[in-house]
N, C-alpha and C positions, 0 to 999 in steps of 0.2 A: 504494500500500500504506500501511496505517496507519503513521505515522512512528515510533510507539513500537516497533512490530514491527521496522521497518527498523533502528532504533537498536540493538535487542537483537542482531540478526543481525550488524551491523557490529562490535559489541563482543565477539561470540563467534565470530569467524572464519567468518561465514556461516551459523551454526547457531542454532536456537532449539528449546528443549524444549517439550513440551506444557504443562507447568506454567507456564513463562515466558509462553507465548502466552495462556493462560487469565488469568494475572495482569495481562496487558497489555490485556485487554478482549475478546479473542476468545472464542467459545464452541466447543464440540466440533463442532457442525454446520459452522461456518465452516472450521475446521481440516480436517475431512474433505472439504469441498468443494474446498479448495485442492489437496489430494492427488488427488482424483478428477479434477479438471480438468487436473492435470499441472503446475500452476504451482509446487507444492512437491513435493519428493521426500522420502520417509521414509528418511533415511540409516541410521537404526536405529529400532527401535520407540520411538515417542515423541520422536524427535529429527529435525528437519526442516531442509531448506535449499531455496533457490530453484533450480528446474531449471536456469536459465541459469548459475548459479554452479557447480553440480555438473558440467554438461556442459563447462565451461571448464577443468576439471581433467583433464589428459591423462597425466601421468607416473605410473607405478605407485607410486612413493614418495609422491607427493602424494595419490593416491587412498587409499593405506593410511593416511596421516596424517589425512585427513578422517574415515575410518571410526573411527580411534582416538579422535579428538576427540569424535565422536558418542557412542562408548561411554563415554568418561570423563565426558561431560556428564550421563550418567544415573546415575553412582555417587554415593551419598549419604553415604558414610563418608570420613573423612580418608585421603588417599593421596598418593603422588608417582608421576609417570610414570617407568617404568623400562624396561630392556632395549631392544628395537628401538622401542618407543613413545617412549621418551626420545630415542633416537638420531635419530629423524626430526625431532623438535622442535629438537634441537641441530644439525641438518643435517650429521650424520656420514654418511660414505659407508659403507653397510652392504649386505650381501647378504640380501635378504628371504627368510625361510623359506617353503616351499611352504604350510605350514599357517599361515594368518594368525590371529594372536591379538593382542589388546590386553593389554599388560603394565602392571600397577601394583604398587607395593610399599607395604606398610603395616607399622607396628611399634607397640608392642613385642612383639606376639604372634608365634609361630613356626609355620611350616607353609606350605602352598600349597594353593589350591583353584581350580577352574575354574567359571565361571558365565556362561552366555550369551555365550561367546566372549571373555570377559575372564579372564585368569589373574592371580589375586591372590597375590602373593608376600608371605607374612607373615614379614617378615625385618627385622632392625634395620639402621639406617644412621646415619651421623654427620650432624649438622647441616651440617658443612662440605662434605659430599658433595652437598648440594642446591643447585641453581641455579634462578634465575627466568628462563624463556625464553618469549617470546610470551604472558606473563601466567600461565604455568603453573609449578608446582613440578616439577622434573625432577631425577633423579639425574645428576650431571655426567659428562663423557666418560670419565674413568678408571674410575669405578664401573660405568658403563653398558657399557663394553667388556668388563670382567671378567664382568659378569652375562650378557652375550650368549655369551661363551666357555663359561661353565659351563652355560648352557642348551642350546646348540646344538653345541658342539664345533667342530672344524675342518671347513671353512675359515671358517665364520661368525665365529668368535672372532678368527682371524688378521686378517681383513679389518677387523673393528671396532677391534682394537688398532692396526693400521696407521693407520686413519683418525684415531684419537685422538692418535697420535703426530704426525700431520700438523697437528693442531690445537694442538700445543704441549705435550701431556702427555708427561712424561718416563718412562723405564722405572722409575725409582725410585717414581714416583707409583703405578704399577700394583702394585709389590711392597708398598707401604704399604696399599693396599686389601686385598690378600691377607692381610696380617698380622691383620686382623680376621675372617678366614674360615678359621681353622685347622681346624675340624671341619665345614665346610660341604660339601654334596654337589658332586661334580664339580670340586673345587678343582684337581685335576691337569690338567684341560682348560684352565683359565685359565693355569696355569704354562706349558703347551705353547704357547698362543697368544702369550704374552709372548716366549718363547724363539724362536719362529719368525717373529716380526715383524721388520720392517726399517725403518730410517729412509728417508725419501725416497719411499715408495710414495704416489702422488698420487691414484689412482683405485681403485675396486673391481676393475676389469678387470686392472689391473697386479698387484694382490695375488693375484688368482686365477691369473693367468698364472705368477707366481712359484711358487705352490703346485704347479702342474704341473711346473715345472722341478725342484722339490724331489722330486717323486714319481719322476722319471726318473733321479734320483741326481746331478744337476749341483750342483757346489759352487762357492764363490767368486763368488756372484751379486752384482752391483753394480746398484743402482738409480740412475736419472737420470745415465747416462753422457753426458758432454757434450764435444764437440770443436769446434775452429774452425781454419780455414785463413787467417784474417785477413779474409776476404770473407764467407764463409758460416759461421754457427754453428748447430749442431744438437744437440739433446738426445734421447737414446733411453731408453726405459723401463727396459730390463734388458740387462745384458751378462754373458756368461760367456766367458772367454778372448777370442777375436777374433770372437765371434758375438753379434749384437744380436737382441733379442726385442722386438717392438713390438705393443702391444695397440691394435686399431682399434675404438674405441667408436662406437656408432651415432650418438651425439649430434653428432659432428663432421661428419656427412654430412647432418644434418637442418637445414633453414633456420632461422635465428634467429626468423623470424616464426612458426614452428611449434613453438617451444620448444627448438630445438637450438642448436648453436654455429656452424653454417655461415654465413659472410658472403659466400661466393662460390658459384659453381655446382659441382656434384659433379665435372664434367669438369675444372674448374680445380684442385680439391682433389686429385683423383687424379693429374693431371699433375705437381703439385708433389711429391706423395709419391714418384712414380717418380724425379723429378730428385734428391730427397733420398736415396733409396736408392742410386741410381747414384753419387752423391757419396760416400756412406759406403763403397761398394764400392771406390772409388779409394784408400781407406786400407787396403785388404786386410781389410775387415770383411765377414763374411757377415751375413745378416738373415733372420729369420722373422717372419711377421705372424700375429697371432692375432685372431679375431673372437669376439664374445660366444657365438654358438651353438657354437663349437668346444669350449667349456669344460665342456659338460654332456652327460650321457647317453652313448650309444654314441660320439658324436663325440669325447668326451674321450680314448678309447683311440686313435682315429685320430690325434688331435692329438699325443699323446705319441710315437707312432711317427714322425710327420712331423718334429717338433721334434728328436728324437734323431738322425734321419737327416740333417737339414740342419745340425745342430751338428757332427756328425762329418765331414761333407763340408767344412765350413769348417776344421776342425782339420787335415784332410789337405792342404788347399790352402795354408793360411796359418800353421798351428801355433796355439799358444795364448798365446805371450808378446806383451805389448803395450808393452814398454819403449820401442820406437821411436816410440810415439804420445805419449809424455809431453810433448813440446814442443807438441803440439796440444791437450792437454787443458785444460778449463776446470774449476776446482774451486770449488764453492760449498758453503756450509754446508747440512746437511740436518737434518731433524727429529731431536729427541733420541732 
């Protein structure tokens, strides 16, 4: 391939626009021939990437980020990336909405409009709220989480605020963002997201599981409950009374060679999980396990019934007081 074309793609995260290709010496016929032969894929009209690069991207968040980058490459007015488009560049853990849109924010004009799958938020922002990430101007984690909460409500906002807190954003930082949004739409949704957020939530799945526990009326939820007997130490996602709730993300069962986290066979992972659960049961702790598919649609109602049933069974068997476990507890600092 033309080295100038290759250099442009490298500098632009694998993408090249039609105007960039023409400026580098290609003509329209050559561009169309690349697409027709399948060596290039039109990620968006007028924005291309090599097929091998596109096919190497497998995670939904990475695919969404590629489409966002392609959409942003075609915008000719000044803007910053915002909402989930910013969150993906910041590598925040977020729940992607079903309706995929690229989000950008522009100022000083006010308003919002949609065009070709891009939502332009014509809204003011402070210079201090802008960060440089991957060569792009993006709104930072605090502003991004608040924008997602206002745009999508719960649970999207709670997940985003949890994620930002995990990155070091303090609760005060969120309130400072809201101070500049006194008459903005859906401000109350952002307040709710802050109030429902927790320190210590490490993944999207944990935040969504906690949201289910809130729905069934459980209180006194603790994140990252950790105990040790001096030989084994284990940390659990969520605890209410003497019952533990563990979210089982897909990635821990997917081999690292395929983009997951698993460094051992699935059989070995499952055997270790059973041993860990039996060990926790030895402390008179009950446990419920939650999978990604449990959290949505009709399955969510089944999940709520099951978790409530399992929690109550633990209460009947062991009560709710954990004062006897204090000598086994490991206390670590959590996100602000």
